[in-house]
Every structure is written in structure tokens, then in C-alpha cells.
C-alpha positions in Angstrom: 153.4 65.1 15.1 150.2 66.6 13.8 152.1 69.4 12.0 154.4 66.9 10.3 151.4 65.0 9.0 149.8 68.1 7.6 153.1 69.2 5.8 153.4 65.7 4.2 149.8 65.9 3.2 150.2 69.3 1.6 153.4 68.2 -0.3 151.4 65.4 -2.0 149.7 68.1 -4.1 146.2 66.8 -3.5 146.7 64.5 -6.5 143.5 62.6 -6.1 140.2 62.7 -4.3 141.1 59.4 -2.6 144.3 60.9 -1.2 142.4 64.0 -0.1 139.8 61.9 1.8 142.6 59.9 3.3 144.4 63.0 4.5 141.3 64.4 6.2 140.7 61.1 7.9 144.3 61.1 9.2 143.9 64.6 10.5 140.7 63.7 12.2 142.3 60.7 13.9 145.3 62.8 15.0 143.0 65.5 16.5 141.3 62.8 18.5 144.6 61.6 19.8 145.7 65.2 20.7 142.4 65.7 22.5 142.9 62.5 24.5 146.4 63.6 25.4 145.2 67.0 26.6 142.4 65.4 28.7 145.0 63.1 30.4 147.3 66.0 31.1 150.0 64.9 28.7 151.3 67.8 26.6 149.1 70.3 28.4 149.9 73.8 27.1 151.4 76.3 29.6 148.7 78.1 31.5 146.0 75.7 30.4 143.8 74.1 33.1 144.3 70.4 33.4 142.3 67.8 35.3 142.7 67.2 39.0 146.2 67.0 40.4 147.3 63.9 42.4 145.5 63.8 45.7 146.8 65.5 48.9 148.2 62.3 50.3 150.4 61.8 47.3 151.6 65.4 47.6 152.5 64.7 51.2 154.6 61.7 50.1 156.4 63.7 47.5 157.2 66.3 50.1 158.8 63.6 52.2 161.1 62.4 49.4 161.7 65.2 46.9 164.8 67.4 47.5 164.2 71.1 47.9 160.6 70.8 49.3 160.1 72.6 52.5 159.1 70.6 55.6 156.6 71.6 58.3 152.8 71.9 58.7 152.1 72.6 55.0 152.7 69.3 53.3 152.0 70.3 49.7 154.9 70.5 47.3 156.2 74.0 46.7 155.8 73.5 43.0 153.8 71.1 40.8 156.1 71.6 37.8 156.9 68.2 36.3 154.3 66.3 38.3 152.0 64.0 36.3 148.3 64.8 36.2 145.6 62.3 37.2 141.9 62.3 37.0 140.2 62.2 40.3 140.2 58.7 41.8 142.9 57.5 39.4 145.8 55.8 41.1 149.3 57.3 40.6 151.9 55.3 38.7 154.8 54.0 40.9 157.8 56.3 40.9 161.0 56.7 42.8 159.6 59.9 44.4 156.7 58.3 46.2 157.6 54.7 46.9 159.4 55.5 50.2 156.4 57.3 51.8 153.4 55.4 53.1 151.4 58.7 52.9 152.1 58.8 49.2 150.8 55.3 48.8 147.3 56.2 50.2 144.6 55.0 47.9 140.8 55.1 47.8 140.8 51.9 49.8 142.7 53.3 52.8 141.5 54.9 56.0 143.2 58.3 56.8 143.4 59.6 60.3 144.6 63.1 61.1 145.8 63.9 64.7 145.3 67.7 64.6 147.4 69.7 67.0 145.0 71.7 69.2 147.6 72.3 71.9 146.5 69.8 74.5 142.9 69.3 73.5 141.7 66.7 71.0 140.7 66.8 67.4 141.1 63.5 65.5 139.7 63.3 61.9 138.9 60.0 60.3 138.3 59.8 56.5 137.0 56.4 55.3 137.3 54.8 51.9 133.6 55.3 51.5 134.3 59.1 51.5 132.7 59.7 54.9 134.3 61.6 57.7 134.2 61.4 61.5 135.8 64.1 63.7 136.3 63.2 67.4 136.3 66.4 69.4 136.9 70.0 68.2 139.6 71.5 70.4 139.5 74.7 72.4 137.3 77.8 71.8 138.7 81.3 71.1 142.4 81.8 70.1 141.0 83.6 67.0 139.6 80.3 65.8 143.0 78.6 65.8 141.8 75.1 66.4 138.9 75.3 64.0 141.2 76.6 61.3 143.6 73.7 61.9 140.8 71.2 61.6 139.5 72.7 58.4 143.1 72.6 57.0 143.3 68.9 57.8 139.9 68.3 56.1 141.1 70.2 53.1 144.3 68.0 52.9 141.9 65.0 52.9 139.7 66.5 50.2 136.8 66.7 52.7 134.4 69.7 52.1 131.9 68.5 54.7 132.4 66.7 58.0 129.7 64.0 58.2 129.9 63.3 61.9 131.4 65.2 64.8 131.6 63.2 68.0 131.9 65.1 71.3 133.5 62.8 73.9 132.5 65.1 76.8 131.8 68.8 77.6 135.1 70.1 78.7 136.5 73.2 76.9 139.4 71.4 75.2 137.0 68.9 73.5 133.7 70.7 72.8 134.8 74.3 72.9 135.8 74.7 69.3 132.5 73.3 67.9 130.7 76.6 67.2 133.7 78.1 65.5 134.2 74.9 63.4 130.5 75.0 62.4 131.0 78.5 61.1 133.9 77.3 58.8 132.8 74.0 57.3 129.4 72.2 56.8 128.7 69.5 59.4 126.0 66.8 59.1 125.5 65.2 62.5 126.7 65.8 66.1 127.0 62.9 68.5 127.4 63.1 72.2 126.7 61.2 75.5 123.7 63.3 76.5 123.5 66.0 79.1 126.4 67.6 80.9 126.7 66.1 84.4 129.3 68.4 85.8 126.9 71.2 86.7 129.0 72.8 89.4 131.8 73.8 87.1 131.0 77.2 85.5 133.3 76.7 82.5 131.9 73.3 81.6 128.3 74.6 81.9 129.2 77.5 79.6 130.7 75.1 77.0 127.7 72.9 76.9 125.4 76.0 76.7 127.3 77.2 73.6 127.0 73.7 72.1 123.3 73.4 72.8 122.7 76.9 71.3 124.5 75.8 68.1 122.3 72.6 67.9 119.2 74.7 68.5 119.6 76.4 65.1 118.2 73.2 63.6 121.0 73.1 61.0 122.4 69.8 62.3 121.2 66.3 63.1 121.9 65.1 66.7 122.5 61.6 68.1 122.9 60.6 71.7 125.1 57.4 71.8 124.9 54.6 74.3 127.4 51.7 75.0 126.9 49.0 72.4 125.7 51.4 69.7 127.4 51.2 66.2 127.9 54.7 64.7 126.3 55.1 61.3 129.5 56.2 59.5 130.2 54.1 56.4 133.6 52.6 55.5 134.7 51.6 59.1 132.9 50.1 62.1 132.8 52.4 65.1 131.4 50.8 68.3 130.6 52.8 71.4 132.1 51.2 74.5 131.6 53.9 77.1 129.2 56.8 77.5 127.8 58.8 80.4 129.6 56.6 83.0 128.2 53.4 81.5 130.2 50.7 79.7 129.5 47.8 77.4 128.3 44.6 79.2 129.5 42.0 76.8 133.0 41.7 75.3 133.7 42.8 71.7 134.8 40.2 69.2 138.5 39.6 70.0 137.9 40.4 73.7 136.8 38.3 76.6 140.2 37.2 77.9 141.2 37.4 81.6 143.4 40.5 82.0 146.6 39.7 84.1 147.2 43.4 84.6 144.1 43.6 86.8 145.7 41.7 89.6 147.5 44.7 90.9 144.9 47.3 89.9 143.9 49.4 92.9 140.3 50.4 93.7 140.1 53.9 92.2 137.8 56.5 93.6 134.9 57.6 91.5 135.7 60.6 89.3 133.2 63.4 89.7 133.9 65.3 86.4 132.8 65.0 82.8 135.9 62.9 82.1 134.2 59.9 83.6 131.3 60.4 81.1 133.5 60.2 78.1 132.1 58.7 74.9 134.6 56.1 74.0 134.8 54.1 70.8 136.6 51.1 69.3 137.1 51.4 65.6 137.6 48.4 63.3 138.9 48.8 59.8 139.4 45.3 58.3 142.0 43.6 60.6 143.0 47.0 62.2 141.7 48.0 65.6 141.9 51.5 67.1 140.8 52.5 70.6 139.8 56.1 71.6 138.3 56.6 75.0 138.4 60.4 75.2 139.3 61.4 78.8 137.9 58.3 80.4 139.2 57.9 84.0 140.7 55.0 85.9 137.4 54.0 87.6 135.7 53.5 84.3 138.8 51.9 82.6 138.6 49.0 85.1 134.9 48.5 84.2 136.0 47.8 80.6 139.2 45.8 81.4 138.7 43.9 84.7 138.7 41.1 85.4 138.0 40.4 81.8 139.4 42.5 78.9 136.2 43.4 77.0 138.0 45.3 74.3 140.7 42.9 73.2 144.1 44.0 71.8 144.6 47.3 69.9 146.8 48.1 67.0 146.6 51.8 67.7 145.7 53.3 71.1 144.9 57.0 71.2 146.2 57.8 74.6 143.4 58.7 77.0 143.2 62.2 78.5 146.3 63.5 76.7 148.5 61.3 79.0 147.1 62.6 82.3 147.7 60.5 85.4 144.0 60.4 86.1 143.8 57.9 83.2 145.8 55.3 81.3 146.3 52.7 84.1 148.2 49.5 83.5 145.0 47.5 83.4 143.9 49.5 80.4 147.2 50.0 78.5 148.8 46.6 79.2 145.5 44.9 78.5 145.2 46.6 75.1 148.8 45.9 74.4 148.9 48.3 71.5 151.5 48.2 68.7 151.5 52.0 68.5 150.2 54.7 71.0 149.5 58.3 69.9 149.4 61.0 72.5 147.6 64.2 71.7 149.3 66.1 74.5 150.3 69.8 74.7 153.7 71.2 75.8 152.3 71.9 79.3 149.2 69.7 79.3 149.2 65.9 79.7 152.2 63.8 79.0 152.6 62.8 82.7 155.9 60.9 83.4 153.9 58.1 85.2 151.7 57.6 82.2 154.7 57.7 79.9 156.3 54.9 81.9 153.1 52.8 81.8 152.9 53.1 78.0 156.6 52.5 77.4 156.4 49.3 79.5 153.3 48.0 77.6 153.9 44.5 76.1 154.4 44.6 72.4 154.6 48.4 72.0 156.6 49.3 69.0 156.4 53.1 69.2 154.8 56.0 71.2 154.2 59.1 69.1 153.5 62.5 70.7 152.0 65.7 69.3 154.2 67.7 71.6 157.4 67.5 73.7 156.0 67.3 77.3 157.8 69.9 79.4 157.0 67.9 82.6 158.7 64.8 81.3 162.1 66.3 80.4 164.6 64.2 78.4 163.9 61.0 80.4 160.1 60.9 79.7 159.8 62.0 76.1 160.3 60.0 72.9 163.0 60.7 70.3 162.3 63.9 68.3 161.5 61.9 65.1 158.4 60.7 67.0 157.3 64.1 68.1 155.3 66.5 65.8 156.0 69.6 67.8 159.3 69.5 69.8 159.7 73.2 70.3 156.7 74.5 72.2 153.2 75.6 71.2 151.7 77.1 68.0 153.7 75.3 65.3 150.6 73.3 64.4 152.4 70.2 63.1 150.2 67.1 62.9 150.5 63.3 62.7 148.7 61.3 60.1 147.9 57.5 60.0 147.3 55.7 56.7 145.6 52.4 57.5 145.0 49.4 55.4 142.4 46.6 55.8 145.1 43.9 56.1 146.1 45.5 59.5 149.2 47.3 58.2 149.5 51.1 58.6 151.9 53.9 58.6 152.4 57.1 60.6 153.4 60.3 58.9 155.0 63.2 60.8 154.2 66.5 59.0 157.2 68.3 60.7 159.9 65.9 59.5 158.1 64.8 56.3 158.9 61.2 57.1 156.8 58.1 57.4 157.2 55.0 59.4 155.5 51.8 58.2 154.1 49.0 60.4 153.6 45.7 58.6 150.5 43.6 59.0 150.8 40.9 61.7 
């Protein structure tokens, strides 16, 4: 367009000073237009650096809908050719490619939650619309830094370069073990825990806490000890501590306080002697959406929260306690919460107990159970359909699940293995 204007201008023969001045004015205007087009990414020359590409969540959605894009743990498109360019923070224009994926529809107003596969441990990353991040647990130690690397990869997908808060539910190896390796790979602001390890007769647990305390002693990180009733300082969602160090909240949360019918048949459980009972549990509210994560909290502490009165209220998303171990997830808890969706961070050979699977599947109002792994102990009868499993074929694939949540209470679950998303409308 600019070249055609110059050719017409030259053909005029520069007949007058007025025409010359007008021509230069036109060229100046066209140069401004071309500069604006280049800045917006339109007409960018081959090999030139353009502004930021569409965010990672949009790329995940394109992966789910574009033909010829590989599926699996890496959810970025194999090629960015033909994709529009957007400035950071700018919303993508609607297109046929991304309207079928809730992950693609993620905006700066949404809460993103990554359920990282740490092979039967826990590592759940929350990224809020305020740009802050909370990681609940860090997976296992060793394995050449496998779990820390997977957490960092999830952070990168969410455009997180620093994890603001890391919450350690308790001091077992599959929850705190990966903390030192993670701290070597990505900046961390604050660690939160329930206080001292109480399981002092277990050598492995003592060793895990010692490594954690050594890391804190470097002075590089802030440290908070949380108590029931505390509200965590993360911005963009409300995270309330409901259990910590074998203590639970005294008063019901807003939305709780109802008598729990599932308590009528609840047995009197023996007191657990491990760190599991000390788990730092949270209820997270994001607008109308409620998420419950109690770490590995055991039956004896569950009834303190749920009986005879349900202090937590109903949940939209329940992060299944203790990876689906039969020491946790009793009917009083699960049926009292009555979650729409339950997400189990089990391993192939860890968690996913058939008895717990039955309790969850019988929960009133349950729409779907999602699993990070096919549970070998459950067989075909006690596992969900493959479309709801991130890793159906054993360990080490590293596929994750992601939730995109909205303040109106609607949300979607994305399976990185299948590249497909299931949406759940607001109630």
C-alpha cells in the first residue's frame, strides 16, 4: 500500500510545492500506520520479533481443537504459524479454534489450578487473577528432580516465574520432600506449614523435616505457621485454614453449619498417630466457587469438621484427601461436602482404594470423579472411564489436569493427555 502511494506520488512530477508537501504528509501518515500494524503483529516480516504470543492457556485450547497438533503432557501447539499475535494481557478474539475449549477461554479474571502428576504425592498449583500463586505441597524428593521439574513446567505454562506461597500440608516425603529441589529451580516467596513435625519416631519423616528446616534456615524465604481460622495472605482468592496440627475450626464457615445426616452411621475412629492427622487443610473460595483441600487428613479429624454439624458446607471441587487412601475420605466428609467434582491425585500403586472410590461415586450430586492415574488396585470396576484419567498407562507419563474457574461458580477441567475439556455450568 505504501509503495503504491509513493509510485503515484512520483508520477505526479512534483508539479508544485503544495503537492510535494501533501505527498510527504501522506507518506508520514502511512509510515505511522505501518508501524502500528507491526506493533500489533499484523504483517510482521518473517524472522522479525513480534509482541507476546497468546497466553499458555489459549495455546492449550488450540491444542485441543486444531488438527495435527500432538496430544500429551506438552500442551503448546507444535507450530505458531498463522496464529494471531496479542500484547500481554490482551484478550484473544473469538475463533472457531478456541471456542470449544474452556482452557482456551481462560482470561485474566479466571483462577487456574494445575494438578501436577507427582506419582502419588501432591503438588497443586493455584494461580489467581491477581497474579499470585499458591502451591500446595511439593511431591517427592530425588528421582533426579522429576517432581520439581514438573512443578516448574506447570508454573511456566501459567506464566509464573516465582511461586509466592508454598503450603506444606505435613512432613511426609510425598508432600514436603521435593521442597529443596523446587527451591533450587524457581524463586519462592513464603513457606507455610502447621509447625513442628510430631511424628518423631519415624526416621524418614524426621529426615524430611530436617531438610526442610535446613532450607528455611538459609534466610532466603519468609515462613508462616498457620492455625485453624487463619486466612492466608494470597491475593485474588480467599484461602481459609480449617485444620492444622490436629486442631480444627471451632465455628462453621459461611455456607456451613447444617446438621450432617451422614454422621449418623459414622463410627468412632481411633486417633491417628502420624503426621497425616496434622495436615494443614484449606477451604478456598473464588467468587461463588468453593474448593476443599485437606491434605492427608484422617477420619478422626474429618469428623471434627463434619459432625454432628457440617462446618465446611458444600464444595464445588473436592481434592480427594490422602490420594484416595482408606484412612481418609469417610462418608461423613465426602457426602457432607457433596462435591460436584472430585479430583484424586493418586498414583498407579498409591491411593485410589476401592472403598474410597465407592464412597466418592455414591456422593450425592457428584457429576464426575477425575483421577491423575489409573489405580491398579481398583481394576476396571473401581476406576473411572479413561477420558477422566490423566495417566491410564502406569507411571512417568507426567500428564496433568487443569481447572479453569470463574467467579460465577462455573469451571472446566482440562485433561492434558486427551487435550479435551469438560465444562461445568454455574449453579
